[in-house]
C-alpha positions as CSV (number, residue, x, y, z in Angstrom):
1,M,39.2,-52.1,39.6
2,E,40.1,-50.6,43.2
3,R,41.0,-47.3,42.0
4,Q,38.6,-46.5,39.3
5,G,35.8,-49.1,39.4
6,K,36.7,-50.6,36.1
7,V,39.5,-52.1,34.2
8,N,41.9,-49.9,32.6
9,D,40.9,-50.8,28.9
10,R,37.4,-49.4,29.6
11,L,38.5,-45.9,30.6
12,N,37.1,-43.2,28.2
13,S,39.2,-40.3,27.2
14,D,38.1,-38.0,30.1
15,E,38.7,-40.7,32.6
16,I,42.3,-41.3,31.2
17,D,43.0,-37.5,31.5
18,R,41.7,-37.1,34.9
19,L,43.3,-40.6,36.3
20,I,46.4,-41.2,34.4
21,V,48.9,-38.6,35.4
22,L,52.4,-38.5,34.0
23,S,55.5,-36.7,35.0
24,E,56.5,-33.6,32.8
25,D,59.5,-36.0,31.6
26,N,57.3,-38.8,30.8
27,K,54.5,-36.4,29.2
28,Q,57.3,-34.9,27.0
29,L,58.5,-38.5,26.1
30,L,55.0,-39.6,25.1
31,E,54.6,-36.5,23.0
32,D,57.8,-36.8,21.1
33,V,56.8,-40.4,20.4
34,I,53.2,-39.4,19.2
35,D,54.7,-36.5,16.9
36,K,57.7,-38.6,15.6
37,L,55.3,-41.6,14.6
38,H,52.5,-39.6,13.6
39,L,50.2,-41.3,16.0
40,S,46.5,-40.5,16.6
41,A,44.8,-39.4,19.9
42,R,43.4,-42.9,20.0
43,A,46.8,-44.3,20.1
44,Y,48.0,-41.9,22.7
45,H,45.1,-43.1,24.9
46,R,46.0,-46.7,24.1
47,I,49.4,-46.3,25.1
48,L,48.5,-44.5,28.6
49,K,46.0,-47.5,29.2
50,V,48.8,-50.0,28.5
51,A,51.3,-48.0,30.5
52,R,48.9,-47.9,33.4
53,T,48.2,-51.6,33.4
54,I,52.0,-52.4,33.2
55,A,52.6,-50.2,36.1
56,D,49.6,-52.0,37.9
57,L,51.2,-55.3,37.2
58,D,54.6,-53.9,38.7
59,Q,52.4,-52.8,41.8
60,A,53.5,-49.1,41.2
61,Q,51.6,-45.9,42.3
62,N,52.7,-44.0,39.3
63,I,53.6,-44.7,35.8
64,E,57.6,-44.5,35.5
65,Q,59.4,-44.1,32.4
66,Q,60.1,-48.0,32.2
67,H,56.2,-48.5,32.2
68,L,55.7,-45.8,29.3
69,I,58.7,-47.1,27.1
70,E,57.4,-50.8,27.4
71,A,53.9,-49.6,26.5
72,I,55.4,-47.6,23.6
73,G,57.1,-50.7,22.4
74,Y,54.0,-52.7,22.4
75,R,52.4,-50.1,19.9
76,R,54.7,-51.4,17.3
77,F,52.6,-54.8,17.2
78,D,49.5,-52.9,17.6
79,G,48.0,-53.1,13.8
């Protein structure tokens, strides 16, 4: 709430692109997963929002690889 004035789940795609910044390695990891699993842009944004929330719970300023991997793992349960 402090960072963007709303919870991560309420971010729109423009806000996600502006507020959720990944390192080049993490960006490549996510792009590889999206391609391999044939996921949509909507799934891409959902993974980013979940990764941001995991990083927030870990009190991390940036999304680290472990946050992204955990978010990707949750994607398997997202019908």
